[in-house]
VOSE-604115 format. One record per atom (N, C-alpha, C): atom name; residue number from 1; x, y, z. Coordinates in steps of 0.2 Angstrom, whole numbers, always signed. Atoms other than C-alpha are relative to their C-alpha. Example, Ala and Ser with C-alpha at 12.3 -4.5 7.8 and 13.67 -1.06 7.14 Angstrom:
N/1/+4/-6/+0
CA/1/+62/-22/+39
C/1/+4/+6/+0
N/2/-4/-6/-1
CA/2/+68/-5/+36
C/2/-4/+5/+3
end
This chain:
N/1/+3/-4/+5
CA/1/+503/+596/+576
C/1/-6/+4/+4
N/2/+6/-4/-3
CA/2/+490/+610/+581
C/2/-6/-2/-4
N/3/+6/+2/+4
CA/3/+472/+607/+576
C/3/-1/+4/-6
N/4/+1/-4/+6
CA/4/+472/+621/+564
C/4/+5/-3/-6
N/5/-4/+3/+5
CA/5/+486/+612/+554
C/5/-3/-5/-4
N/6/+4/+6/+3
CA/6/+475/+597/+551
C/6/-5/+3/-6
N/7/+5/-2/+5
CA/7/+463/+608/+541
C/7/+4/+1/-7
N/8/-4/-2/+6
CA/8/+477/+611/+528
C/8/+3/-7/-3
N/9/-3/+7/+3
CA/9/+482/+592/+525
C/9/-6/-4/-3
N/10/+5/+5/+3
CA/10/+473/+579/+515
C/10/-1/-5/+6
N/11/+1/+4/-5
CA/11/+464/+567/+526
C/11/+4/-6/+1
N/12/-4/+5/-1
CA/12/+475/+553/+522
C/12/+7/+1/+3
N/13/-6/-2/-3
CA/13/+490/+563/+529
C/13/-1/+1/+8
N/14/+1/-1/-7
CA/14/+481/+564/+546
C/14/-2/-7/+3
N/15/+1/+6/-4
CA/15/+479/+551/+560
C/15/-7/-2/+0
N/16/+7/+2/+0
CA/16/+460/+551/+560
C/16/-3/-4/-5
N/17/+3/+4/+6
CA/17/+458/+543/+543
C/17/+3/-7/+0
N/18/-2/+7/+0
CA/18/+467/+527/+548
C/18/+1/-3/+7
N/19/+0/+3/-6
CA/19/+465/+515/+562
C/19/+1/-7/-1
N/20/+0/+7/+0
CA/20/+470/+497/+565
C/20/-1/-2/+7
N/21/+2/+3/-7
CA/21/+463/+486/+579
C/21/+3/-7/+0
N/22/-4/+6/+0
CA/22/+477/+473/+579
C/22/-2/-5/+5
N/23/+3/+5/-5
CA/23/+469/+465/+595
C/23/-6/-3/-2
N/24/+7/+3/+2
CA/24/+453/+461/+586
C/24/+1/-7/-2
N/25/-1/+7/+1
CA/25/+450/+443/+585
C/25/-1/-2/-8
N/26/+1/+1/+7
CA/26/+446/+445/+566
C/26/+5/+4/-4
N/27/-5/-4/+4
CA/27/+461/+456/+561
C/27/+5/-4/-4
N/28/+5/-4/+4
CA/28/+462/+457/+547
C/28/-6/-4/-3
N/29/+7/+4/+2
CA/29/+444/+452/+542
C/29/+0/-2/-7
N/30/+0/+2/+7
CA/30/+448/+451/+524
C/30/+7/-2/-2
N/31/-6/+2/+2
CA/31/+462/+443/+515
C/31/+4/+5/-3
N/32/-4/-5/+3
CA/32/+476/+455/+511
C/32/+7/-2/+0
N/33/-7/+1/+1
CA/33/+494/+455/+505
C/33/+4/+5/+4
N/34/-3/-6/-3
CA/34/+497/+471/+515
C/34/-4/+1/+7
N/35/+4/-1/-6
CA/35/+490/+469/+533
C/35/+3/+7/+4
N/36/-2/-6/-3
CA/36/+501/+484/+538
C/36/-4/+6/-2
N/37/+4/-5/+3
CA/37/+490/+495/+527
C/37/-8/-1/+1
N/38/+7/+2/-1
CA/38/+473/+487/+533
C/38/-3/+5/+4
N/39/+3/-6/-4
CA/39/+462/+501/+539
C/39/-7/-3/+3
N/40/+6/+2/-4
CA/40/+449/+496/+552
C/40/-5/+5/+1
N/41/+4/-6/-2
CA/41/+441/+513/+553
C/41/-7/-1/-2
N/42/+7/+1/+3
CA/42/+426/+508/+542
C/42/-1/-8/+1
N/43/+1/+7/-1
CA/43/+424/+491/+550
C/43/-6/-3/-3
N/44/+6/+2/+3
CA/44/+407/+489/+544
C/44/-1/+6/-6
N/45/-1/-4/+5
CA/45/+407/+497/+527
C/45/-7/+4/-1
N/46/+6/-4/+1
CA/46/+395/+512/+525
C/46/-3/+0/-7
N/47/+2/+0/+7
CA/47/+394/+509/+506
C/47/-5/-6/-1
N/48/+4/+6/+0
CA/48/+385/+492/+510
C/48/-7/+2/-2
N/49/+7/-3/+1
CA/49/+368/+502/+510
C/49/-1/+2/-7
N/50/+1/-2/+7
CA/50/+371/+507/+492
C/50/-2/-6/-5
N/51/+1/+6/+4
CA/51/+368/+489/+486
C/51/+5/-1/-6
N/52/-4/+1/+6
CA/52/+374/+486/+468
C/52/+4/+6/-2
N/53/-3/-6/+2
CA/53/+379/+504/+467
C/53/+7/+2/+4
N/54/-6/-1/-4
CA/54/+393/+502/+480
C/54/+7/+1/-4
N/55/-6/+0/+4
CA/55/+406/+499/+467
C/55/+6/-4/+3
N/56/-5/+4/-3
CA/56/+415/+486/+477
C/56/+0/-7/-3
N/57/-1/+7/+2
CA/57/+420/+468/+474
C/57/-4/-5/+4
N/58/+4/+4/-3
CA/58/+405/+459/+480
C/58/-4/-5/-4
N/59/+4/+5/+3
CA/59/+393/+445/+476
C/59/-6/-1/+4
N/60/+5/+2/-4
CA/60/+376/+440/+481
C/60/+0/-8/+0
N/61/+0/+8/-1
CA/61/+374/+422/+488
C/61/-6/-2/-2
N/62/+6/+3/+3
CA/62/+361/+410/+483
C/62/-6/+2/+4
N/63/+5/-2/-4
CA/63/+351/+416/+498
C/63/-2/+8/-1
N/64/+1/-7/+2
CA/64/+352/+434/+491
C/64/+3/+5/+5
N/65/-4/-4/-5
CA/65/+364/+440/+505
C/65/+6/+3/-4
N/66/-6/-4/+3
CA/66/+377/+453/+499
C/66/+6/-2/+4
N/67/-6/+3/-3
CA/67/+394/+445/+502
C/67/+6/+5/-2
N/68/-5/-5/+1
CA/68/+408/+458/+503
C/68/+7/-3/+2
N/69/-6/+3/-3
CA/69/+422/+446/+509
C/69/+6/+1/-5
N/70/-5/-1/+5
CA/70/+432/+450/+493
C/70/+2/+7/-1
N/71/-1/-8/+2
CA/71/+431/+469/+494
C/71/+4/+3/+6
N/72/-5/-3/-5
CA/72/+445/+479/+502
C/72/-1/+8/-1
N/73/+1/-8/+1
CA/73/+438/+497/+497
C/73/+0/+3/+6
N/74/+0/-4/-6
CA/74/+434/+503/+515
C/74/+6/-2/+4
N/75/-5/+2/-5
CA/75/+450/+494/+522
C/75/+7/+2/-3
N/76/-6/-2/+3
CA/76/+464/+503/+512
C/76/+2/+6/+4
N/77/-2/-6/-4
CA/77/+475/+516/+520
C/77/-2/+6/-3
N/78/+2/-6/+3
CA/78/+469/+528/+507
C/78/-8/+1/-1
N/79/+7/+1/+2
CA/79/+450/+524/+508
C/79/-4/+6/+3
N/80/+4/-5/-3
CA/80/+444/+538/+519
C/80/-3/+5/-4
N/81/+3/-5/+5
CA/81/+442/+552/+506
C/81/-5/-3/-5
N/82/+5/+3/+5
CA/82/+433/+540/+494
C/82/-6/-2/+4
N/83/+6/+2/-3
CA/83/+421/+533/+507
C/83/-4/+7/+2
N/84/+3/-6/-2
CA/84/+417/+551/+513
C/84/-3/+3/-6
N/85/+3/-3/+6
CA/85/+414/+557/+495
C/85/-6/-4/-2
N/86/+6/+4/+1
CA/86/+400/+544/+494
C/86/-5/+1/+4
N/87/+6/-2/-4
CA/87/+390/+551/+508
C/87/-6/+3/-2
N/88/+6/-3/+3
CA/88/+379/+561/+498
C/88/-5/-5/-3
N/89/+4/+6/+3
CA/89/+373/+545/+489
C/89/-4/-4/+6
N/90/+3/+4/-6
CA/90/+370/+537/+506
C/90/-6/+4/+3
N/91/+5/-4/-2
CA/91/+360/+552/+511
C/91/-7/+0/-4
N/92/+5/+1/+5
CA/92/+349/+550/+496
C/92/-4/-7/+1
N/93/+3/+7/-1
CA/93/+346/+531/+500
C/93/-4/+1/+7
N/94/+3/-1/-6
CA/94/+341/+537/+518
C/94/-7/+4/-1
N/95/+6/-4/+1
CA/95/+329/+550/+511
C/95/-6/-4/-4
N/96/+5/+4/+4
CA/96/+321/+537/+499
C/96/-3/-5/+5
N/97/+3/+5/-5
CA/97/+318/+525/+513
C/97/-4/+4/+5
N/98/+4/-4/-4
CA/98/+311/+539/+524
C/98/-7/+1/-4
N/99/+6/-1/+4
CA/99/+299/+543/+510
C/99/-5/-6/-1
N/100/+3/+7/+1
CA/100/+294/+525/+507
C/100/-4/-1/+7
N/101/+3/+2/-7
CA/101/+290/+523/+526
C/101/-6/+5/+1
N/102/+5/-5/-1
CA/102/+280/+540/+526
C/102/-6/-2/-4
N/103/+5/+1/+5
CA/103/+270/+534/+511
C/103/-4/-6/+3
N/104/+3/+6/-3
CA/104/+266/+517/+521
C/104/-5/+3/+5
N/105/+3/-2/-6
CA/105/+260/+527/+536
C/105/-7/+3/-2
end
């Protein structure tokens, strides 16, 4: 496929939106009934930074640590477009953190 053809396809139809690292010692790192569709591209979920707004299946432990072990949102074959669509929210979180740091200085 020529590079220009990729511009006319949905991301989920392109190879860049799905990756499996079957050699990884933790593969798959979450329990799944479909390991063949387990996407390792977002090994560490970008939505983690959104806290309660991530919309994933998470819980907070007694120590206040966010536990995402029951969430498969970033690990599905079709997750790429959804994760990318949430980047504007992540940019806002980064801006807020930068403002807070600037106010401290």
